[in-house]
C-alpha positions in Angstrom: 0.0 0.0 0.0 2.1 2.9 -1.3 0.9 6.3 -1.6 2.3 8.8 -4.1 3.0 12.3 -3.1 3.4 14.9 -5.9 4.3 18.6 -6.1 0.9 19.4 -7.9 -2.6 18.6 -7.2 -5.9 19.1 -8.9 -6.8 22.8 -9.3 -3.2 24.0 -9.2 -1.9 26.3 -11.9 1.1 24.7 -13.7 3.5 25.5 -16.5 5.0 22.9 -18.9 8.7 23.1 -18.7 9.9 20.5 -21.1 8.5 18.5 -24.1 6.6 19.5 -27.2 4.2 21.7 -25.1 7.0 23.6 -23.4 5.9 27.2 -22.2 2.1 26.5 -22.1 0.2 26.7 -18.9 -3.1 25.8 -17.4 -5.0 24.4 -14.5 -4.6 20.7 -13.5 -7.8 18.9 -14.2 -6.7 15.5 -13.0 -3.7 13.7 -11.4 -3.1 10.1 -12.5 -0.8 8.8 -9.7 -0.3 5.2 -11.1 1.1 6.6 -14.4 2.7 9.7 -12.8 0.8 11.9 -15.2 -1.5 14.9 -15.2 -4.2 16.4 -17.4 -3.6 20.1 -17.9 -6.4 22.3 -19.3 -5.8 23.4 -22.7 -2.5 21.7 -23.2 -1.9 18.5 -25.4 -5.3 18.5 -27.1 -5.9 15.2 -28.8 -8.6 14.2 -31.2 -10.7 11.1 -30.4 -12.8 9.5 -32.9 -16.1 8.3 -31.7 -18.2 5.7 -33.5 -21.9 6.1 -34.3 -24.2 5.6 -31.3 -27.4 6.8 -29.9 -25.6 9.8 -28.3 -23.8 10.5 -31.6 -25.9 9.4 -34.5 -23.4 10.7 -37.1 -20.3 9.8 -35.2 -17.9 12.5 -33.8 -14.4 13.7 -33.5 -14.1 14.8 -29.9 -11.2 17.0 -28.5 -9.8 16.4 -25.2 -6.8 16.9 -23.1 -4.0 14.2 -23.1 -1.8 13.4 -20.2 1.7 14.9 -19.6 4.3 13.3 -17.3 4.2 15.0 -13.9 8.1 15.8 -14.1 7.4 18.0 -17.1 5.3 20.5 -15.2 6.1 23.1 -12.5 3.8 24.8 -10.0 3.2 28.5 -10.9 3.1 30.6 -7.8 -0.2 32.5 -7.4 -1.2 35.0 -4.8 -0.4 33.5 -1.5 -3.1 33.2 1.0 -2.5 35.6 4.0 -1.6 34.0 7.2 -4.4 33.6 9.7 -4.0 36.1 12.4 -5.3 34.9 15.8 -6.5 37.4 18.3 -5.0 37.2 21.7 -7.1 38.2 24.8 -5.5 41.0 26.7 -5.3 39.3 30.1 -2.8 41.5 31.7 -4.6 44.8 30.9 -7.9 43.3 32.4 -6.1 42.3 35.6 -4.5 45.8 36.0 -8.1 47.4 35.6 -9.6 45.1 38.2 -6.9 45.7 40.8 
């Protein structure tokens, strides 16, 4: 039972750093951990030929994203979420006023 840990996850913005699609960027749609691949929105569009069926009476050529190896993408830093600020209760001031 091995779990894979990667530097990107679904919803992250990434940039392709090597391969035929170098320089293109997009959002991660899906991570395929067994194959160590990711699907990136708008990158490596492939055409899939669909045969005739009830859904497609004429047949169809569908376009969808193809997988890219996870080592060929890097995470693009977006605006960092601000750190949560915790409010501290002023205990010392309350004690001074009471005394």
